[in-house]
C-alpha positions as CSV (number, residue, x, y, z in Angstrom):
1,M,0.0,0.0,0.0
2,A,1.3,3.5,-0.8
3,L,2.7,5.9,1.8
4,L,0.3,8.7,2.7
5,Q,2.3,11.9,3.1
6,A,1.2,15.0,5.1
7,R,2.3,17.6,7.6
8,A,0.9,18.1,11.1
9,E,0.9,21.6,12.6
10,T,2.0,21.9,16.2
11,G,0.8,24.5,18.7
12,D,3.8,26.7,18.1
13,G,3.4,26.7,14.3
14,A,5.9,24.0,13.4
15,L,5.0,21.6,10.6
16,I,6.0,18.0,11.2
17,A,6.2,16.1,7.9
18,F,5.2,12.4,8.1
19,R,4.4,9.4,5.9
20,H,2.0,6.7,7.1
21,R,1.7,3.4,5.4
22,P,-1.4,1.5,6.7
23,G,-0.8,-2.3,7.1
24,P,-1.3,-5.3,9.3
25,G,-0.6,-5.2,13.0
26,P,0.0,-2.3,15.4
27,L,1.4,1.0,14.2
28,V,5.2,1.0,14.3
29,V,6.8,4.5,14.5
30,F,10.4,4.8,13.4
31,C,12.4,7.8,14.7
32,H,15.4,8.7,12.6
33,P,19.0,9.5,13.7
34,H,20.8,12.9,13.5
35,T,22.3,12.0,10.1
36,G,19.0,10.8,8.8
37,Q,15.5,11.8,7.8
38,M,12.3,9.8,7.3
39,A,13.7,8.9,3.9
40,S,16.4,6.9,5.6
41,F,13.7,4.3,6.4
42,M,12.6,3.7,2.8
43,P,14.9,0.8,2.2
44,L,13.6,-0.8,5.4
45,L,10.0,-0.3,4.4
46,D,10.6,-1.9,1.1
47,V,11.4,-5.1,3.1
48,W,9.2,-4.7,6.2
49,K,5.5,-4.5,5.2
50,G,3.7,-3.7,8.4
51,N,1.8,-0.6,9.6
52,A,4.4,2.1,9.6
53,L,4.9,5.8,10.4
54,V,8.0,7.7,9.6
55,F,8.5,11.5,10.0
56,D,11.1,14.3,9.9
57,R,12.0,15.7,13.3
58,R,11.9,19.5,13.6
59,G,14.5,21.2,11.4
60,Y,15.0,18.0,9.4
61,G,13.9,17.3,5.8
62,L,10.4,18.7,5.2
63,S,9.7,19.7,8.8
64,T,10.0,23.2,10.1
65,R,11.2,24.4,13.5
66,G,8.3,26.4,15.0
67,K,8.5,29.3,17.5
68,D,9.0,27.5,20.8
69,P,12.5,25.9,21.3
70,M,11.4,24.3,24.5
71,I,8.7,22.0,23.1
72,T,10.0,18.5,23.6
73,Q,10.5,15.8,21.0
74,D,8.1,13.5,22.8
75,A,5.4,16.1,22.6
76,D,5.7,16.2,18.8
77,L,5.6,12.4,18.7
78,A,2.4,12.4,20.8
79,L,0.9,15.0,18.5
80,L,1.5,12.8,15.4
81,L,-0.2,9.8,17.1
82,D,-3.2,12.1,17.9
83,R,-3.3,13.3,14.3
84,L,-3.6,9.7,13.2
85,G,-6.1,8.7,15.9
86,I,-3.6,6.2,17.4
87,E,-3.9,5.5,21.1
88,A,-0.7,3.5,21.4
89,A,2.1,2.4,19.1
90,V,5.3,0.4,19.0
91,L,8.3,2.9,18.9
92,I,11.7,2.3,17.4
93,G,14.3,5.0,17.7
94,V,17.7,4.8,16.0
95,A,20.6,6.7,17.5
96,A,19.4,10.3,18.3
97,G,15.9,9.1,17.5
98,G,16.1,6.8,20.4
99,A,15.9,9.7,22.8
100,Q,12.6,10.8,21.3
101,A,11.1,7.4,21.5
102,A,12.3,6.9,25.0
103,G,11.0,10.3,26.0
104,L,7.4,9.3,25.1
105,A,7.8,6.0,27.0
106,V,8.8,8.0,30.1
107,T,6.1,10.8,29.8
108,A,3.2,8.7,28.5
109,P,4.0,4.9,28.9
110,E,0.4,4.1,28.2
111,R,0.9,5.2,24.6
112,V,3.9,2.9,24.0
113,L,3.1,-0.8,23.3
114,A,6.8,-1.7,23.0
115,L,10.0,0.2,22.8
116,G,13.1,-0.5,20.6
117,L,16.2,1.5,21.0
118,V,19.0,1.0,18.4
119,S,22.5,2.5,18.7
120,S,21.1,5.1,21.1
121,F,22.6,7.0,23.9
122,I,19.0,7.2,25.3
123,G,19.2,10.9,25.9
124,L,22.5,10.8,27.9
125,P,25.7,12.6,26.8
126,Q,28.2,10.5,24.9
127,S,30.7,11.2,27.7
128,V,28.6,9.2,30.2
129,W,28.9,6.1,28.0
130,L,32.6,6.7,27.3
131,E,33.4,7.0,31.0
132,A,31.3,3.9,31.8
133,T,33.2,1.7,29.3
134,G,36.6,3.3,29.2
135,E,36.4,3.6,25.4
136,A,37.8,6.5,23.4
137,R,35.7,8.9,21.4
138,P,35.9,7.8,17.7
139,E,37.6,10.0,15.2
140,G,36.9,10.7,11.5
141,D,34.0,12.3,9.7
142,A,30.3,11.2,10.2
143,A,30.5,8.5,7.5
144,R,33.5,6.9,9.0
145,R,32.2,7.1,12.5
146,E,28.7,5.6,11.6
147,L,29.2,3.2,8.7
148,T,31.2,0.2,7.8
149,A,33.9,0.5,5.1
150,G,31.9,-2.1,3.0
151,F,28.8,0.0,3.0
152,R,30.7,3.2,2.2
153,A,32.1,1.4,-0.9
154,G,28.7,0.2,-1.9
155,P,25.9,1.5,-4.2
156,H,23.6,2.8,-1.4
157,F,26.2,5.0,0.3
158,A,25.3,7.9,-1.9
159,D,21.7,8.0,-0.6
160,W,22.9,8.1,3.0
161,A,25.5,10.8,2.2
162,G,23.0,13.0,0.4
163,I,20.6,13.0,3.4
164,A,23.4,13.7,5.8
165,A,24.8,16.5,3.7
166,E,21.3,18.1,3.4
167,N,21.0,18.0,7.2
168,V,24.3,19.7,7.7
169,S,23.4,22.4,5.1
170,A,20.1,23.1,6.9
171,G,21.6,23.1,10.3
172,A,19.3,20.3,11.4
173,G,19.4,19.5,15.0
174,E,21.0,22.8,16.0
175,P,20.0,24.0,18.5
176,P,18.9,20.6,19.8
177,Q,15.3,20.2,20.7
178,P,14.8,19.1,24.3
179,V,14.0,15.5,25.1
180,T,12.4,14.1,28.3
181,V,14.4,11.0,29.2
182,D,15.1,9.7,32.7
183,V,16.8,6.4,32.1
184,G,15.9,5.3,35.6
185,A,12.2,5.7,34.7
186,L,12.7,3.1,32.0
187,S,14.2,0.5,34.3
188,E,10.9,-1.4,34.6
189,F,9.6,-0.7,31.2
190,S,8.6,-3.8,29.1
191,P,8.7,-4.9,26.4
192,L,12.0,-3.1,25.8
193,M,14.6,-4.2,23.3
194,L,18.1,-2.6,22.9
195,A,20.4,-3.3,20.0
196,T,23.6,-2.0,18.3
197,G,25.8,-2.9,15.4
198,E,28.7,-5.3,15.9
199,D,31.0,-2.6,14.3
200,D,29.3,0.5,15.9
201,R,32.0,2.9,17.0
202,L,29.6,5.4,18.6
203,F,27.3,3.1,20.7
204,T,29.6,0.1,21.0
205,P,28.7,-3.4,22.0
206,A,30.4,-2.6,25.4
207,M,28.0,0.3,25.8
208,L,25.1,-2.0,25.0
209,T,26.2,-4.3,27.8
210,H,26.4,-1.3,30.2
211,A,22.9,-0.3,29.1
212,S,21.5,-3.7,29.9
213,G,22.7,-3.3,33.4
214,L,20.9,0.0,33.7
215,L,17.7,-1.4,32.1
216,P,17.5,-5.0,33.4
217,E,14.1,-5.6,31.7
218,A,15.6,-5.1,28.2
219,E,16.3,-7.8,25.7
220,T,19.6,-7.0,23.9
221,H,20.8,-7.8,20.4
222,V,24.0,-7.2,18.3
223,F,23.6,-6.9,14.6
224,A,26.4,-8.7,12.8
225,G,28.5,-6.8,10.2
226,V,27.0,-3.4,10.6
227,A,27.8,-0.2,12.4
228,H,25.7,2.8,13.7
229,A,22.9,2.6,11.0
230,P,21.8,-1.0,10.9
231,H,18.4,-0.1,9.4
232,V,20.3,1.3,6.4
233,E,23.2,-1.2,6.1
234,N,21.1,-4.3,6.5
235,P,17.3,-3.6,6.2
236,A,16.4,-7.3,6.0
237,V,18.0,-8.1,9.3
238,F,16.5,-5.0,10.9
239,A,13.1,-6.0,9.6
240,T,13.4,-9.4,11.4
241,W,14.3,-7.6,14.6
242,T,11.3,-5.3,14.1
243,D,9.1,-8.3,13.8
244,R,10.5,-9.6,17.1
245,L,9.6,-6.4,18.9
246,V,6.1,-6.3,17.4
247,S,5.5,-9.9,18.4
248,R,6.4,-9.0,22.0
249,A,4.1,-6.0,21.8
250,S,1.1,-8.2,20.9
251,A,1.2,-9.6,24.5
252,Y,1.3,-6.2,26.2
253,R,-0.7,-5.5,29.3
254,P,-2.5,-2.2,29.9
255,R,-0.1,0.5,31.1
256,P,-0.5,2.8,34.1
257,P,-0.6,6.6,33.8
258,A,2.8,8.4,33.4
259,G,4.9,8.3,36.6
260,R,3.6,4.9,37.7
261,H,5.1,1.4,37.0
262,R,3.2,-1.7,36.3
263,P,3.6,-4.5,38.9
264,H,5.6,-7.5,37.9
């Protein structure tokens, strides 16, 4: 089924561009990384055929900034769900998009059927993860930090590079839009799945191990042969992981209001 494209207006005048593809199962919302846009998920959606929503965060792609720099990313995400008449959805956030997805899980857990965070610092500074693991900050440009050498030499690198360059030209993400993430508040959230790439130099497998200690309810996974953008480098494997998260969401229990945890 074709993607339905539109823009939702926020209370401060921002326009959030989105594409919705109706399909079987619960809605799955994909939140893009700093070097991406909603277009970054098109190769994945060619493989994964479920009910999907992708969008450009403020300042990225076809979305505008609006007048209030203090409106949080999770508030924009809730607005999109309202626009589509969706009470609750499965959220998947890649890299910086993970903070947005986690933010809604913290502020409105009843709206999140399941949460998947991939290669994400979960709203914490990179320095926190470097200190926890003793690893060094990676060097090189964005492409070398985020992608494997094999992907950079392949035919799809130009698509990734074009989007990343457009974001830099537009100043996307600067200044950063606030996110509402308290990692401690996610400690009892379930279903929760965390993943990273085997060759991810930004959110490394060691950081994933540290994250699993902070979030003991989480199921963890390492994608073989990819780096910081597994949804781009291997859409088929990412689609299988998405199916796993959706299958766990199908057994969800009703969630309490924000600020309260469900009993085990």
